[in-house]
C-alpha positions in Angstrom: -30.7 -21.0 -12.6 -29.2 -20.7 -8.7 -26.8 -23.7 -9.4 -26.1 -23.6 -13.1 -22.8 -24.0 -14.5 -22.6 -20.4 -15.2 -22.8 -19.3 -11.6 -20.2 -21.4 -10.7 -17.7 -21.6 -12.9 -18.3 -19.1 -15.4 -18.3 -15.8 -13.1 -14.8 -16.6 -11.4 -13.2 -16.9 -14.8 -14.6 -14.0 -16.1 -13.6 -12.0 -12.1 -9.9 -13.1 -12.6 -9.6 -11.7 -16.4 -11.8 -8.4 -15.3 -9.3 -8.6 -12.1 -6.1 -8.2 -14.6 -7.6 -5.7 -16.7 -8.6 -3.6 -13.5 -5.5 -3.9 -12.3 -3.6 -2.9 -15.6 -5.7 0.3 -15.8 -4.7 0.9 -12.1 -1.0 0.5 -12.1 -1.6 2.6 -15.7 -3.6 5.3 -14.2 -1.2 5.7 -10.9 2.3 6.1 -13.9 0.0 8.6 -15.4 -0.8 10.4 -12.4 2.4 10.6 -10.8 4.5 11.2 -14.5 6.0 7.7 -14.3 5.2 6.4 -17.9 8.6 5.8 -18.6 8.2 3.0 -16.4 6.4 1.1 -18.5 8.9 0.4 -20.6 10.7 -1.4 -18.2 7.5 -3.6 -17.3 7.9 -4.5 -20.5 11.2 -6.4 -19.4 10.4 -7.4 -16.1 6.6 -8.9 -17.6 8.4 -11.0 -20.1 10.9 -12.5 -17.8 8.0 -13.5 -15.8 5.7 -15.2 -18.7 8.8 -17.1 -20.0 9.9 -17.8 -16.4 6.4 -19.9 -16.2 7.0 -22.1 -18.9 9.7 -23.6 -16.6 6.4 -25.7 -16.0 6.6 -27.3 -18.9 10.0 -28.8 -18.4 8.8 -30.4 -15.3 4.8 -31.6 -17.1 7.2 -33.1 -20.2 9.5 -34.8 -17.4 12.9 -32.4 -18.5 13.0 -31.9 -14.8 12.5 -33.3 -11.4 12.2 -30.8 -9.1 8.9 -30.0 -7.3 5.7 -31.3 -7.8 3.5 -30.8 -11.1 0.4 -29.2 -9.3 2.9 -27.2 -7.5 4.7 -26.0 -10.9 1.3 -25.5 -12.5 0.1 -23.2 -9.8 3.8 -21.5 -10.4 3.0 -20.6 -14.0 -0.9 -19.8 -13.7 0.4 -16.7 -11.2 3.6 -15.5 -13.2 2.0 -15.4 -16.1 -1.5 -14.0 -14.7 1.1 -11.4 -13.4 3.6 -11.2 -16.1 0.2 -10.5 -18.6 -0.8 -7.8 -16.3 3.0 -6.0 -16.2 2.8 -6.6 -20.2 -0.5 -5.2 -20.4 0.7 -1.6 -18.5 3.7 -1.7 -20.9 1.2 -1.9 -24.0 -0.6 1.2 -22.4 -3.0 2.4 -25.0 -0.8 3.3 -27.9 -2.1 3.3 -31.3 1.0 3.8 -33.2 1.9 0.3 -34.6 0.1 -3.2 -35.5 2.8 -5.5 -34.4 2.7 -4.3 -30.4 -1.5 -4.6 -31.0 -1.4 -7.8 -32.2 0.8 -9.6 -29.3 -1.5 -7.7 -26.9 -4.5 -9.4 -28.9 -2.9 -12.7 -28.6 -1.9 -11.7 -25.3 -5.3 -11.8 -24.0 -6.7 -14.4 -26.1 -4.0 -16.8 -24.1 -4.9 -15.7 -20.8 -8.7 -16.1 -21.5 -8.0 -19.7 -22.9 -5.5 -20.4 -20.1 -8.2 -19.5 -17.3 -10.4 -21.7 -19.5 -8.6 -24.2 -18.0 -7.9 -23.2 -14.7 -11.5 -22.2 -13.8 -13.8 -23.6 -16.1 -12.9 -27.2 -17.3 -12.3 -29.5 -14.2 -15.2 -27.9 -12.4 -17.5 -27.7 -15.0 -16.8 -31.5 -15.5 -17.3 -32.7 -12.2 -20.2 -30.0 -11.3 -22.5 -31.4 -14.4 -21.1 -35.1 -13.4 -21.8 -34.9 -10.0 -26.1 -33.1 -11.1 -26.4 -35.8 -13.4 -25.6 -38.2 -10.9 -27.9 -36.2 -8.5 -30.6 -36.3 -11.3 -30.4 -39.6 -12.4 -31.1 -41.1 -7.9 -33.8 -39.2 -8.0 -35.3 -41.2 -10.7 -35.7 -39.4 -13.7 -35.0 -41.1 -16.6 -31.6 -40.5 -18.6 -33.8 -38.7 -21.4 -35.1 -36.2 -19.1 -32.3 -35.9 -17.5 -30.2 -35.5 -20.7 -32.5 -32.6 -21.4 -32.2 -30.7 -18.2 -28.4 -31.1 -18.7 -28.4 -29.9 -22.4 -27.0 -26.4 -22.5 -24.9 -27.3 -19.6 -23.6 -30.2 -21.6 -22.8 -28.1 -24.5 -21.0 -26.0 -22.7 -18.3 -28.4 -21.3 -17.9 -30.0 -24.8 -16.4 -26.4 -25.7 -14.7 -25.7 -22.7 -12.8 -29.5 -23.7 -11.3 -28.4 -26.5 -9.2 -25.6 -24.4 -5.9 -27.2 -24.4 -6.3 -27.7 -28.4 -6.2 -23.7 -28.6 -4.0 -22.1 -25.6 -0.9 -23.8 -27.1 -0.8 -22.4 -30.4 -2.4 -18.9 -29.1 0.7 -19.7 -26.9 3.2 -19.2 -29.5 1.2 -16.9 -32.1 2.1 -14.4 -29.2 5.4 -15.5 -28.5 5.8 -14.8 -32.2 4.1 -11.3 -32.3 6.1 -10.7 -29.0 9.5 -12.2 -30.2 8.8 -10.0 -33.5 7.9 -6.6 -31.5 11.1 -7.5 -29.3 13.5 -7.7 -32.9 12.2 -3.9 -34.5 12.1 -2.3 -31.2 16.4 -3.2 -31.5 16.0 -2.8 -34.8 13.7 0.6 -35.0 15.3 1.9 -31.3 11.2 2.3 -30.8 
């Protein structure tokens, strides 16, 4: 269990997700402590801007622009989306007065989780699994014994391979609910 995928790959994923939530709670606490809750409304604009700005990566990935390397734009996408998500979560606060914003927040949380799966888990898990498999084969274990020993790790990696299929539709749903929320705010002024 010392070298398992759970400790090497899942733990950093959980730490980044938890850090996002803790920073959100900390900022929200400070805003309430200093009676600056009104700032949260404006953090929604900034957070939305950062999330939208993070999609420049998609243009680079699809070769609609030539500036910079895709790897650097991916890092830009990851960090801008993460910081934007923190600001959007602070903006959302803990208000139970409308369903539409909560649907957007739920999709945001799921979207960040699916993005972190791609960032932290998939690539490193696959390489770790392949390296472990090769090490076990080099010790003379037969293929069946190696497969049996790595059964749960293989299942975890296979499940993570499907993250791209999930990440994009979730991003679209998040965008859809966010857009509906923004439209209703302008229509009803709340």
